[in-house]
N, C-alpha and C positions, 0 to 999 in steps of 0.2 A: 596621502598628504601632498598637496600641491607645492611646487617649487617654482621660483622665478629664475631668470638668467644667472644672477650672481650666486644663487643657491645651487644651481647646476654646476657651476665652476667649483664651488666649495665641496660638493658631493664628489666631483671627479678627483679633487686633491685627496680626499679621504680614501677614495677607492684605490688611488695609486699606492698608498701605504699598504693596503691589503694585498695588492698584487706583488709588491716587493717582498712581502713576508714569505718564507718558505712554506709551501703547502704540498705535501706529498701527493694528495689526491688531485692536485692541479697540474701535475707534471705532463708535459707535452713534448712532442718531437722537436728537435732543434729547428729553429726557423719559424715555428708557429707563432702567430700573433695571439697574445692573450688579452682577454677583455672581461670585465665584470659589468653585468647589467643589474642595476639596483632598482628592482621593481617595488620597493617600499616607498618610493617617491615618484611623483609625476608632475608634469607642467600643465600649463593652460591648454584648453582644447585648440587644435589646429583649425583655423578658419577654412571652411570649404571654399571661400572665395579666393584663396591662394591660387586656385585653378581657374584663372580668368583669361579672357581673350581681349585683344586690343584691336580696334578697327579705325582706319583712317584712309581716305577722307570720308565724307558723309555717305556717298554711294560706294560701297565696297565691293571687293571681288566675290563676296558671298551673294550679291544680288545677281539674278539670273539674266538680266538684260543682255542681249547679243549686240545690239547696235551702239555705235559711238555717236555722240552729239546728236541724239535723236530729236532734239528740239531746236537745233540749229543756232547754237550760241555763236558759232563762227559762220561767216559768209561762205557759200559754196563756190570754190574755185577749182581750176584744173591744175593748180600748182602741185608738184609731187610732194608726198609726205614720207619722210625717212622712217624706216623701221627702228624701233628701240634696240640698242645693243644688248640690253639686259632683259631677258624674258619676263622678269618680275613686273616690269613696267608696261607689259602688254595691256594690263587693266586700265592704264591711264591713257594709252596712246592709240587705240584702234584706228584703223584707216577711216577717215571721215568720208562723208558723201562727196561724190564728184559729179560734175555735169555730164550728161549724155547729149550730144548734139554740138553744133558749131559754137564758136565763141559768141557770147551775147545771148545764148539761149536762156540762161538763168539770171534773174534779177532778184535782189533781196527787197521785199516789200516792207517798208517801214511805216506805211500809212495805216495798214490794217493787219498787224501781225497777230498770229494765233496765240503766241506766248512769247515772252521775252521782247527783244527789241526789233526783230525782223523775221520774216518767213520767206522761203523761196517761191518765186513766181516763174513758171515755166512757159515760155512761148512755144506754141505748137506749129507743126508742119503737117500738111495733109497726109503725107505718106511716110516720112522719115520719123521714127520714134525719137522723142525728146523727153528728157527728164533727169533723174538722178540715180546714182548707183553707189552702193557701199560694198567694198570687197574686203578680202582677208578676214572673212567671218569664220569663226570656229563652230562647226556644225557636227553633231553626232548622228550616227546612222540609226535607223529604225526606231526613232522616237519622234512623235509629232511636235511641231512648233506652232505656237499660236501668236498672232500679232494683230495689229490694228494700225490704221493710218487715217489721219484727219485731212480731208480734202475739200476744196471748193473750186469752182471754175465755171467757165462758159459752157452753155448747153451743147456746143459743137465738139467738146472734148471727149475722147475715148481713152480710158486709163486702164492699164494692166500692171499688176504687181507680180514679180517673178522672183523665186528663190532658186539659185543654181548651186549645185554641190559637186559638179564635175563636168568634163567635156561630153558632148553628145546630147541628143534630144531626150534621152532617158534619164538624164541627171538634172532635171529642173522641173519645176511646176509653176504654172501661171494662174492667176486669179483675175477675172475681168470685173472691174468695178462698175456698179450701176451708174446711170447718168448723174452728173454733178449739178449742183445749184450754186448760186452765188454765196450761200452761207456754208460755213464749215460743217461737215458731218463726219461721224466716225464710221469707218468701214472695217469690220473684222475679217481676218483671213486665217487659214490653217494650211500647213505644209507637212509632208511626210518624207524627209530625206532618206535615201537608201544607201548612203555611203558617208564615211567619215571624211572630213576635210578641214584644213586650216585656211583654205582659199575659197570659201564660199562667197556668194554675192547676193545682195538684194537690190532689185531694180524697181523703180516706180516710174513708168514710162507712159507717154501719151501721144496720140496722133489726133488729127482733126483740125478744127479752127479755133482761134482765140488763144486762151491761156488757162492754166490751172494753177492752184496754190496748194502747197503742202504745209500743214500746220505742225504735225508731229507724227512720228512713226515708232513702232515698237515691235520687237520679235523676241519671244521667250520660249524655252522648252515648256510644253504643255503640262508637264508634271511638276512644275515649280510649286514650292510651298509658300503661299502668300507672297510670291515674288522672289523668293530666295531659292537657291539651288537645293533640290530635295536631297541629293546625296550628301551635301555638306551638313544639312540639318541633322540627318541621321547619324553622321559621324560625330558631330559636335555633342549630340546626346550620349553617344557611346563613349566618347572620350571623357565626358563628364564636366563640361564647362559649367561653372557655377556663378560666373560674373562676366559681363561684357562691358567694356568701356568704349564710349563713342561720343563725339565724332572726331577725335584726334587727341594729340598730335598737333603739329604746327598748323594744320588746316583750320583748327577751331578759332584762331585769333582773327579771322575775317568772316566767320560763318554766322549767318543770321538764321536762327532756327525757324523763323517765320517763312522763309523761302521753302521749307520742307513741309508745309501744311496744305491741306485741301487736296483737290483732285490732282493726281500725279501728272497727268498730261498738261495741266494748266499751271504747274509750278514753273517759275522762271529758271532757265538754265543760267549758270554763272561760270566765270573763269576763275581758276584757282591761282592767285598771284604768287602764293608761296611755293607752288609746284609748277612753275614755268607756264602759267596760264592754261593748264590742262582743263578740260571741260568738266564741270560738276553739274549733273543733270537734276540734282535734288529729288531723285526718285525715292531715296531712302530718307525719310524724315522721322520725326518723333514717333508717329503712329507705327511706322514700319519697324523701327528699332525696338519699340516695346513688344511688337508682335514677334520679332526674332527671339527676344529674351524669353517670351512665354512658350514659344515652340520648343526651345532647348531646355527650359527650366533654369535659366540664369538670372541673377540679380542685375538690373541695369545700373550703371555708373555713368551719369550724364556729365559731360564737360561743358562748363559755361565759358562763353567768350569774354575773357577779361582783357583782351587786347584792344580791339575797336569797340567792344561792348560796354554797357553801363550797368549800374546798380538797378536802375529802373527796369531795364530789359530783363535782367536776371530774375528780379522779383516776379515779373509777368510770366516768365517761363516756369517758375515754380508753381504759380497759380494755375497756369495752363495744365500742368501735369497733375497737380495734387489737389486743386481746388474743387469744390462741389460745383454742380451744374448751375447753381444759383449765383456764382461769382461771374464777373465779366469774362475772364479768360477761360474758366471752366465751362461756361456756356458755349464759347467758341469751340472748345474741344468736343463738346457734345454735338454741336452742329457738324463737326468733321467726323462724326461716326462713333464716338466713344463716350457715352454719358457717364460711365463710372470713372472716378479718378485713377490715374496710373499708380499713384502712391510710390513715387520714386524716392528712395531713402538716401542714396549716395550721390553726392554732387562734387565734382572736381572743379575748382575755380582756376581756370586758365591752364596753359601748358607752357612750361619752360620760360616763364616770364622773366627769368633772370638773364636770358640770352639776348644779345643784340640782334640776332637773326629773327627774333620773334616779332611779328607784327603787333604794334601797340606797345613795344618794350618801353619801359621808363625806369628811371633810377630807383634804387631800393628805398630811398627816403621818401619817394612819392608812391611807390607801388603798395606799401603797407597800408596807406590811407585808403587806396582803392579797394584792396582786399577787404578791409573792415567794412567799408561802405556797402560792398556787394553782399557780404555775408549777413550783415544786419538787416538789409532790405529783404533778403531771401528768408531769413528766419522769422521776420515779422509776418510773413505769409504762412510759413509752416515751421514752427519751432522744433519739430521732431526730426528734421533732416540732419544728416551727417555731412560735413563739408571737409574737403581735402584741399590744403593750400598748395599752390604751385611752388614747391620747395626745391631746395638743392643744398645738401650738406656741404661742408668744406671739401669732402672727398669728391662729390659730384662736380662742384665748381672747379676743382683742381684738374679733374679729368678733362673738362671742357677747355681749360687753359692749356693743357698738354696737347690736346688735339689742334688747337689754334697755333701753338708754337711749331707743330709739325705740318701746318697747313693742310690738315686732313680734309677740311671742307672749305675750299677757297671762297672768299667773299670780299667784295669791294667795301662792304658796309660794316665789317667788324674791325675794330681797332686792333693793332698788334698787342700781344701780351708781353709786357716788359718786366712784371714782377716775378720773383722766384716762386716756384711751386714746391710744396703745397702752400696755398694761401693760409693766412693766419686766422685762428679763431678770434672772433670779435672784430675783425676788420670789415671794411665796406664790402668785401667779397663774401662774407659769411651770411649768405642769404637766409638759411634756416635759423641761425642765431638771432638775427635781427627780427625775423618774422615771429619767432617764438616769443621774443621779448615784447614786441609791439602788438601782436595779434593773438596772443595766447588764448584769450576767451573766445576767439572766432576760428579755432582750429580743432578739428576732431582727428584728422589724419594728415600726415606729411607725405606728399608725393615725392618719390625718388626714382630717377631713371638711372639704371645701372647696366651700362654696356661694357663689355670686356673685349680685349684684344689678345687672344690666346698666343699669338706669335710675337708679341711685343711686351717689353717692360719699360717703365719710365725710369730713366737714369737721372737721379737727382743732381749729380755733378754736371752732366752735359745739358740738363734741362730739356731733354728730348726723349721721345719714345725710341727705343733701339730694338733691333731684331735679336731674338734669343733662340737658341737651339735647345730648348728644354725637353725633358722627358714628358711623355704623354700625361702623366698624373699631375704635373705642374701646369701644363697648358689647360687641362680640363678644370683645374681649381681656380683659375683666374676670375671666373664669373662669380663663384661663391665668395671669393675674397672681396669683390666689389660690394656684395651684400654685407659681409662682415665689417667692411670699412664704414658703412652707414651706421651700424650699431656702435662701433667705437666712437664715432662722432656723437651719437646720442648720449653716450656716457659722459662725454666732455660737456655737453649742454646741460646735463643734470648737475654736474659739479658746479657749473657757473650759475645755474638757476635752480636751486634746490626745490623750489615750489613745483617744478615739473613732476616731482614724485607723486604729488597729489592729483595730477591731471592724467586722464586716461588717453593721452595722445599716442596714436600708433602710426605705423608706416603702411602706405600702399605703394608697393613697387610696381607702378603701372606701366613701365616699359623696362624690359630686361632681355639680354641676349648677347650672343657673340658677334663680333665683327671680324671678318677674315683678312684684315689689312696687314701689310708688311711695311717696313720703314721706307721702302722704295716708292711708296705712294700707290701701289697697286693692290687689288684684292686677289688673294690666292686661295683656291678652294681648300677647305679644311678636310681632314680625313672624315669619312662618313660617320664614325662613332664619336668623334670628339665633342660635338655639340650635344648629342644625347647624354653623354657622360657628364658634361657640364651642367645640363639640366638637372640630372639626378643629384649631383653634389650641391647645386644651388638650392634645390627643394629641401634637401636634408638640413641645410643651414637655416632656411626659413622655418622649418619645423622646430628646430632647437630654440628658436626665438618666438615661439607661438604666442607668447603673451604680448608681443610688440607688433604683430602684423595683422592688419584687417584683410588685406587682399593683395593680389599681384596679377600682372598680365605679361606673359611672355610675348615678345615681339616676333614677327616672322611668319606671316601668311597663315596663322591659325593652325599650322602643323598638319594640314590635310593635303594629300596628293590629289591631283585633278586629271581628268581625262581630256580628250581633245576638245570637248565642248566647254571645259572649265568647271564641270561638276566634280564633287568629291567622290573618290573611289577607294580611298585607303589612307592609312596613317603614314606620315613620314617617321623616321626613326625616333626623333624627339617626341613626336606625338604618341608613339608606343610607350615611351617612358612616362609621359604625362598620364596616359591611361592607367598604367600600372599603379602609379602613386595615388591618383585620384580615386581609384576604385576602393582603396583601403584606408587612406589617411584622413579624410575629412572628419573633424570632431575628435580625432584620436588625441591622446595625451602623451607627449614625449616623456621618456624615462631616462635618467642619467646613465651614461656609459663611461667607463674608464678603461684604460688599456696600458700596455707596457711599451707602446711605440708611438711617441708624440708625433704629431704632424710637423713636417718641415716647412719653414717659411719659403714662400715663392719669391723669386726676384721681383723687385719693383720698389716703390717709394711709399712709405706710410702716408696715409691720407691723400694719396693720389690714386694709384691703381690697386691698393690693398690697405688693410688696416694693420695696426701694430699687433693685434691678437690673431694668432693663426686660426684659420677656420678648420672645421672637420673634427672628427673624433680622434682620440689618441690611439689609433690603430693603424698608423701609416704602414703601407700606402693605401690600405683599405679605408673606407669611410662607413661607419656603422651607425644606424639610427634605430632605436627601439621605442615602441609606444604601445600603450593600451588602446584598444578600439574604444569608440565612443561609449559603448555600453559596458566597458571594462571586462567583457567576457573573453576576449582574445588578446594575446600578446603578438605584436608585429615586430619582426626584426629584419631590417633592410640592410643588405651588404652590397656596397658598390665597389667594384674593382676597376679603377681607371688606369690600369697598366696592361701591357701585352703579355704578362706572365700569370701563371696560376699562383694564388696565395692562399695559405691555410689560416684559419681563425678558430681558436678555442675560446668559447664564451661561457662564463659561469653566470647563471641567473640566480639572483638572491631575492628573497622576499616572497616568492610565489612558487607554486608547482604547476607544471604544464601537463596536460593530458598527452597520452602517447601518440595519438594520431593527429596529424596536421597536414598542411599543404605547403608546397614551394611553388612560387610564381617567379619564373626566371627569364631574363632577357640575356642571351648568350650567343651573339651572332658569330659567324665564322672568323671574323677578324676586324681590325681597326678601320678598314676601308669599307666595311659592309654598309649598305644603305638600302632603302626601299624605293622602288620605282613603280610608277603607275603601270598597270597592265602586266606586271611580273609578280611571281611568287615572292612575298616579302622575305628578305634576309633577316630583318630585325622583327622579332615577334615574341609574344609572351607564351612560354611553355609551362603548363600546370602539371605537377606530379604530386602523388600522395606521399606522405612521410610517416614513418613508423617511429617517430620520436625526433626531437631536435638533435641534429648530429653532434657527436662529441667533438668532431673536428669538421668545420665547414670548409669545403673546398670552393673557393671563389674563382670561376673561370676567367680568362682574360676578357677585358672590355665588357664587363657584365654588370647586371643589377639583379640581385637575388632577394626575394621577399618571402620570408618564412612566416607562417601564420598558424598559431596553436591556441586551442582553447585553454583557459585557466581553470584549474580545479577549484571548486567552491567559490566561483566568481559571484 
């Protein structure tokens, strides 16, 4: 029998009475947590797309291109380029090309650019090499690299391309380019570095007479998978990504998908105004993104530009992706190499359009009109698509207000927040409330972004985030509480708009994760296992609400460790948690659980950083989730211990009988500071052991996630 969220709560209340009744057979040692798993009931299937990935901007760190600004969006100058202080931004900031030769050697040709608005023209000297060089390249040893350069020039020019990965003559290779003509031609090259380095360089140099022109250059590992890092693709498949959202993020509000069509080398480079004018090469466009999804086996979720974009452009994009080759845009897709439609089902309309920081932001009383116009135009092209509104519940809007009150993200363009938080339901700040009322027929899913601050709690009296010295289990639960707050908001919306009960509107939590900020305005590293435990608790909470979630995307680098070249070589600790959960829970049906130890409320403010309903199972401090596998042949019992102590659990299973033999899949690292590092034996890993029966008393190790799997008799 299937149950929904309210029936789960009712089942738990009934189970509590059973647990309070004296049962001799249920006697346990003092201090044991007692639980009842009622397998006579089950919820809706857990969507596999809960295990999703989020990528921003259009060309992501998954793309294997080594060079920065390879199509020269910026003019080449000798001005120094500062290194980013945060290694995460290396993917945005690589060292641009610099001139080789005296001042004035490089001019930017605007009369006959190869692509974009200008291309470098290099004046030659008969003996002294002149040209361009890009340094700080991340190069891996003993793997070939392939590249190409587009060149034109005077007949008297002699050009060499050289890759260097260390000092000395043996640590570089050079390729001599055949004679140039006045028309651009493509020249391929291949190098085989013999040492790892983060300080490699690529030089394109010439001697002779006259000048030569550089249109575009590229350098990639030869083993790339359709342009993507091969190791990352392998790990994404192993981790089990079932959905990718692209291309953002704030990036999308100025993104024109047409810039990412056609020959990659001839796509115009752009600057990203929302990210400090970092260069976007447009190497990853619609075709590449769909290719990535198919390589991994993930469903695409395409984000539409509802900032600077229009309904007409959105409809054309749907036709480009889903129209037959007989339509105008479908014919363009076919000409670009893909005659068969992409058949993209999921479309997100805009990103955080409720925020003043968003390009194209407008007031709510105008935006709902734009949303309806965009969706109606898109569904006129393909009525079968599912659309996600750029939503924000009262809780999400209130978190944004709290961040602004604390000046977490300083901005000249955002007005100060003077209202008391949380915002009121039905107010002009109630983005979801108004959109549901005005756009209900044009919403299939609500987008919700749910970031948490483990070290902070919002103080309603002070109207500020304040530092808290909480126990690990409370810090780890703040992320799940943000998810729970969204569902508490939904219950309010249903009370106000009863017709929502008849609509199958669900959530897509398309950005979620922890932020390591403290009230002093600085980011302080979190203990290595805090975020993995947060992920486990957050996923448990999503599973419990399986009837209300279509998909989710955890933010944060796609949870893959990278080597010196940027390729994937292993899982971060949270990636290990995702792999454990994804391997077992897609299409599983959650089962009600009750216990004798209710979860304790975490400090914070209702409808800001938490909801009024405590999250988690009533097995404090453990969190327990049970579910039938999709075929109902196995029972899964997941026990998360977000503390630094061992805790015991005695669980009584009602309604079914389990076979004696089963398995335990357990993540139990040495301690709370355990983490995985590239090139080292992982501290956080899944250990599989055979079980000769579900334990009478489950011992949950500190900072652990334990998943028991047993076949059901007579399933």
